N, C-alpha and C positions, 0 to 999 in steps of 0.2 A: 627240572633237576639241574641242568647246565647253568641256567641263570642264577639259581640259588647258590651253587658252588662258587660262581664268579663273585656274587655279592658277599659271601662269607669270607673269601680271600681278601676282597677289598676292605671289608670292615676290620679284619684282624690285622692287616698290614697298616691300617691307619692308627692302630693303638701303639703306644710306645713299647710295650712289652707283649705285643700280640704274638700268637703262635698259630701256624696253620697245620700243626701235626694231625689234629682230628680230621681236618678237611682232606689231607693227603691220604688218610686211611680210607675215606670214602672213594677217592679216586683209585686207590689200590684195588678196589672191588671190580673195577672195569678192565683190569689186566686180562689179556687173552690167556687161555689155558695152555696153548701150544708154545708161544714164545715168552709168556709171562711179561708182556709189555702192554702198556696202555696204548690204545689206538691213537694214531696221530690226529685223525679227524675229530675224536672226542676232545683231545687237548686243545686243538685249534678252536673248537666251538667255545670252550671255556675262556680261552684267551681273547677271542673276539668280543665276548660279552664283558670281560674284564677291561678290555681296552675302551669300550664305550663308557664305562664308569670312570675311567681315568682321564678322559678328554679334557675336562675342565678342572681337574684336580691339580692344585698348586704343588703338591708333594709327590707327584707321580714318578719323578726321577728316583727319589729315595725309595719309594715303594717297589718300583720295578727292580731296582738294583738289589734290594733286600731279597726279593724272591729269586732273582738270578743267582745270587751268591750262595743260596742254599746248595746249589751246585749239582742237582740231579736232572736227568733227562726230562721228566714230566714238567718240572717247574720251569725249565728253560724253554721248552716248547710253548708253554702258556705265555711266557714273557714275549717270545718272538711273535706269537699271534696277536697279542695286545699291541705290540710295537707296530705291527703291520697296519692295524687300525689307526694308530696315532700318526704314523708316517704319512698318511694321506692328508693330514691337516697341519702338521707341524714339522717342517723340514729341519730347521736348525736344532730343535730339541732332540729329534730322532738321530741326527748325525752325531750330536754330542754323546748320546747314549751308546751308539754303535762303537764309537772310538773308545769309550770307557770299557767295553766288554771284549774288545777285539782279541786281546791276548788270552782270553779265557776259552776261546774256541778250540776244541780238542777232538772233534770227530766229524765225519762227513755229514751226518744227519742234521746236526745243529748248524753247521756251515751252510748247507744247501737250503734249509728252511729259512735261514736269515737272508740268503740271496733272493729266494723266491717270494718272500713276503714283505721284506723291508728294503733291501738294497735296490730292488727294481723301482720302487716308488721314489727313492732318493735320486736315482740316476735319471729318471724321466723328469723330475722336477728341476734338477740342476745338472745337466749333462756335463758341462765343462768342468765344474768343480769335482764331481764324483769320479769322472774318468781320470782326471789329474791325480786324484787320491789313489785310485785303483792302480795306476801306473807305478806308484811307489809300492803298493802292496805286493805286486808280482815279483818284487825283489826282496821281500821279507824273508827272514830266516825261518819263521813259523810257516810250515807248509799249508796249514789251514787258512791262514790269512791270504796266501797266494791262491788257494783254491776258491776262497770267497770272491776274490776279484773276478776270476774266470767264470764262476758259477752265476755271476750276475748277468753275464751276456745272454744266456738262453731266454730268461724272462724279459730282458730289455729288448732284444730283437723282435720279440712278439709284439711288444708295445710300440716299437719304433722300427718297423721293417725297412724303412727307407735308409737306415744307417748301417747297412751291411758292410760297406767298404770301411767305414770307421771302425767297426767291431773287428774286422779282419786285420786292420793295422794294429789294433791293440793286441790281438792274439799273436801277431808276428813277433812281438817282443817276449812272449811267454812260451812259445811253442816248443822250445828246446829244454824246458824244465824236465828233469830226470825223475821226479817223484811220481809214482804210479797214481796216487790220488789226484794230483794236479793234472796229469796226463789224461785221466778219465774225464775230468771236467772240460779239458780242451776239446776232446773228441765230441762230447755232448754239445758244446758251444758250436762247433763246426757243423754238426748235423742240423742244429736249429737254424743257423744262418742259411744253410743250403735250401731250407724250405722256403725262404724268402728271396734268395738270389743264388740259384745254383751255379750260374755262370761265373760269378765272382769267386765262389768257393772252389770251383774247378780250377780256375786260373791260379788261385792261391796255392792249392795242393800240387799243381803241376810244378811249381817252383820248388816245393819242399820234397817232392817225390825223388828228386835228384840228389838229395842230401843224405849222407850216411846216417844210419840209426833212426830214421824218421818213418820207416815202413809202418810201424804199428799205428802211429798217429794218422798217417794218410789213410790207412785202411779203415780206421774208425770214423774219420771225418768224411769219407766219401760214401758212406752207407745210404744216404738219402739222394745221391746224385743219379741222373739217368744212366741206364745200362751202358750206353756208348762211351760216356765220360769215365765211368768206372773202368772199362776195358782199356782205355788209353792210359789211365794212371797205373794200372797193373802192369801193362806192357813197359811203361817207363821205369818202373821199379825193378823189372827183370825177374 
């Protein structure tokens, strides 16, 4: 079923006046009764198969952008999953696509899925260029672009655990962001880094524990630290 849906989407998007309305109705049937939302895992599976079909497709940029611009959750998650597959093979093309859709990101789910499936592949393929780009993103007016940069750190540190210090230097420039969605991503990133280098995170948080209005971030970031280090941070915050 999943492969067939992916194939139908591919064939319709190849047509000049193709439409995926009928296919979307099929996907609608998979929405959960409780939340009336299609399971992310189901959409990911479709997107992964769709991505396979697009790997050697010359018009994949136009096809994926057309599906993205439809503008609903299900279509965008399919695009991200397909992009995740493509990003493992084509760095430059994927980077170009991410930059094209960047300003369209408008919620945490799309933001985080893009970080987890796509940005991590770009960052591991070209660390220097992507981190330079992300340093600009953390200063963006759009909070979801700022969050995307931060949300790339958790999957990146899992792939590159030796780069804990570099990731903390990056977070140092973003840690005072006042938006709650960005702050949540910072806490998440600190917890993931602490799994790889708890000492580095402890020393990082010791510095910020002394700063006014940083209590929430410190408390979120220290959750995976050893008990003794947590106690020292709590005592320092007073």
